[in-house]
N, C-alpha and C positions, 0 to 999 in steps of 0.2 A: 845438787848444790855443790859448788866447788869449795873445798876446805883446804887450809894450809896443812900439809902433812909434816908432822914433826916426829917421824917414826923412830929415829934414833933416840930422841929425848924421851918419848913415852916408854920405849923398851927399857931404857936405863932406869927410869923412875919406877917402873913396874917391878924391877929386880931389887929395888932398895927396900929394906925393912925400916920404914920411918915410923915414929910413934903415932902419926895420924892414921895409920892403917889398923886393922882389927886383928893383928897377929898375937897381941899380948893379952893380958888379963882384961876381961870385959864383964859387963852385967847383961842379964837377959831379961827382956820385957816382952811379954806376950809372944814368946817363942822366937823373937827377933833379937839378934845380938846388937847391942849398942857398944861401939868401940870405945875403949878407954883412951886416955891420952888427949892431946890437943885437938881442938875443933876449929876449923877455919872460920866458922861463922861467929866465933867468939872474939874476933879481932876488930870488926866494924859493926856497930849497932844498926838496927833498922832505921832509927831516927837520923843517924849520921848519913846513911845512904840516901834517905829521903830528901835531905838538904840539897843533894846534887841531882837525884834521879826523879824526884817527885814521890807522891804517896805510893806505898807498896801495895800490891794486890794480895800478898800473903806473906807470912813470916819467912825469913831467909832459910834456905835448906841446903843440905849437902848434895853435891853432884860429882860425877866422874869426869874424865878428861873430855868427854863429848857433851857435857852439860846435861846428862841424864841423871835423874834422882838416884842417889846411892847413899845408903846409911854411912858407909865408911869412906865416902868420896873425899878427896883432898881439896875439893873446891867448894865454894859457897856461892849460891845463886840468888841474886836479888832481882825480882821482877816487879816493875811498876804497874799501876792500873792500866796504863795505856799500852802495856806489853813490852815496852823498852826494858832492857836488862843489862846488868853488869855481873861478871863473874870474878871472884877472888880465889886464887889458888895459892897454896902454901907448900913449900918444901922445907920441912922442919930440921932435917939433918944434913942433907946434901945440897943445900942451897947454892953453894959456890959452884958446884958442878952444873946445876941447872942454869945458873946465870951465865957461865962460860959458854954453854952449848947454845943458849938463846941469844945472848947479847955480846959475846966476846969480852972485850975489856971494858965495855960501857962507855958512857959519855958524861961530860959535865952537865949538871942540871940546867945550866943556862943554855946549853945546846939543844935540850929537849923541850923545855917549856918556853914557848915563844912569848917574849915580852916579860919574862920573869925578872923581877927586881928584888934581890935579897934584902935590900934596905926597907922596902915598903911592903913586901909580900913574903912573910916567913912561913915555913911549913912546920907543923907540930910533929917533929920526928927527925931522926937522923939515919942515914944509910952510909954504907961504905962505898957502894957503887950503884949506878942506876942506868938503865938502858931502855930503848923503845923499839923492840923488834916486832915486825909483822903487825903493827897497829896496836900491840899491847904495851904495857909498861911493866918492867921487872926491876925490883930493888932488892939489894942484898945487904944484910946486916949480920955480921958474924957468920954463923953456919946456916942461917935462915934466909930464904928468899921468898918474896911475895910478888905474885904476878897478878896484875889487874887487866882484864879483858873488857874494854869499854865499847867494843864494836857494835853491840846491840843497843847502844844509847847515843846520846849527843853530848856526853860530859867531856869528851876530848882527852888529850894527854894531860892537860892541867888538872882536870878532875881526877884522873887516874892517879896522878902523883900525890894528890892530897889523900886519897884513900890508902895508897901504899904507905904514906907517912903515918897515918892513923894506925894501920895494922901493925907496922913494925914497932910503934910505940907501945903496943899492948902485948908483945910477945911474952914478957915476963909477968904480966898481970892481966890475963884475958878476962873478958866479961863472963858473968854467970849465965851462959846461954848455950843450949844444945841444938846445933843444926841437925844432928842425927835424929833427935826426937821430932824435930819439925818435919824431917823427911818422912818419918813413919806416919805422922799425923795427917799428912796432906793427901788429897784425892784429886787426881788430875784426869779430866776427860780426854780420851784419845782423840786425835785429830780425825774428823769425819772422812770417810772415803769419798773422794770427789772426782768427778769426771771433768777435767779442764776444758773439754770441748763444749760443755754445757754453759760455759760462761759467756759465749758469744754465739748467737744463732747462725745457721748457715745463710740465712737471708741477709743478716747484718754483715757477715764476713764477705759475701759476694758483692755487697753494695760498696765495700771499700777496696776489695782486691780484684773484682771481676769474677767471672765464672771459674770455679775450681775444676781440676781434672779428675777429682774423685772426692769421696766423703772425707771429712776431717777424721783423723785417727788418733785416739788417746793412747799414751804409753801405758804399759802394764802397771806401773807404780803410781799413775795419776799425776806425774810431774810435768808432762808435756802433752801438747796437742799439735799434731802435724797437719798442715794444710797443703796438699799437693796442688801445684799450679800448672797451667799449660805451658809455662815458660821453660826454656832450656838455658843452662849456664855451662859453657864449655862441654857441651854434649851430654850433660846430666840434667834430669828434671829438677826444677827449683821447688823445694819444699820449705815453706815458712813455718816456724815453730814458735808457739806460745809456751813459755816456761813458767811454771808456778811452784814456789816453795811454800807449802801449806803451813808448816810449823817452823818457828825460829826465823821468820822472815826478816826481822829487824837486824839480826846478827848477820844473815846472808847479805843483806843490803849494805851493812857496814863493811863487809869484806869487799864488796864491789866498789864501794867508795874509796877504800884503802888502795885497791888495785888501780883505780883511776888516778888517784893522787900520785902513786908511784910512777905510773906511766907518764904523767905530765912532767914530773921532775926529770925523768930520764930523757924524754924528748927535748925538753927545754935545755938540758945540759949538752946533749949531743948534736942537736940540730940547729937550734937558734935560741939564744937567751931571751929573745923578745917574742917567742912563740906564744900565741894566744892559748887560753885554757883549753885542755883537751875535752872537757865536758862542761855541761851546764847543769848545776845542781840547784834545785829549788825546793822549797817547802810547798805543801799542797793547800795553801790558804784558800785558793779559789778553785781547787780541783778536788776530785773524789779521793785522792791518795794523801798520805802524810808527807812523803818526799819523793823526789824524782831525780834521776841522773840520765842525761841524754848524751851519749858519746858522739863524737864526730864520726859520720858514717851511718848514723841512723839507729844505733842500738839504744833502746829506751828501757830503763829499769825503774819500777815504782814499788813502793811498799805501803801497805794499808793494814792496820790492825794485826801486825805480825805476819802478814802474808806478802811475799814478794812475787812480782810478776815481771817478765822480761819479754820484749818483742822487738823486731828489727824492721825498719823501713829501708828497703834496699834500692828504691827508686826504679826498679824494673817494672815495666808496665804501668808506670805512674804511681806505684805504691811508695809514697814518701814517708819520712819520719812523722809528718803531721798525721798521716792516716794510721800509722802505727800507734800514735798517741790516742787517737780516737778509738782504736781497737781496745786499748788498755782502759780507757774511760768506761767503756761498756762493760768490760770484764770485771773491773774493780767494784762496780756498783752491784755485781751479782755474787760477790764473795760470801 
């Protein structure tokens, strides 16, 4: 899965001794250290998140920069029953530096929230600056910055702004809630080891692609299945690949959606202001998936129950994006 690498930011934050970390005085419960100081999960309640995200699957819990459960993590993870999710991260002391590295000078809220009308739509909170980098929203108030990552959901920038406003409004009066204790109390079942080549049988594959030049080959980490074909492209064998993100698929799909939106804007600005949409994004009302993105050129990405799958229709040998879609229909039903 492709992730946005913010190496400089993460290295800087890791070097900072903020009160959200477990460096200082703390209490011990069952031989596990509960960090003292502010808790990011104390800034937005479960019910407030449910108003945007839908019913939660579990209490909010603390996570690290990669959204892995961590008692002293500086982020709070909210997961809905349908597995869509939102992450809230807080920099309690060096928020101005975090903001500058992520969003530069920031923008006016009217530039970020499409259709925002300050007369009819007021936000419960104030910030000094706000920006929307890499599909996230970051807001700064004094020395504290709050970053909302909505990519694993459909709440959009507007929803993220409302969550940031709520969080900043509680900096001086947080809720009586411990995300660290919620992290300790939870039990998560590891993602099962799966062979992606088992999602579509050889007979089904060859009915869509034609005879293969060899057996399907799964990657060692279970994230890809390669299908060697008898076709050559510029002197090299054409190998079609089914990519599967078994965990955190909604967030991976959100990153794909963000990348598509960015590419659309760039192409429209540099090539032709009347350029049609680069992709076709649909919900899965009559399909076995929750959402789909189809890029011009036949790259199809779908997500179902927090698992993302991607396959391409290259038109070689008659293998169109319609056939790629059919491959994904079969695969999604076997997740």
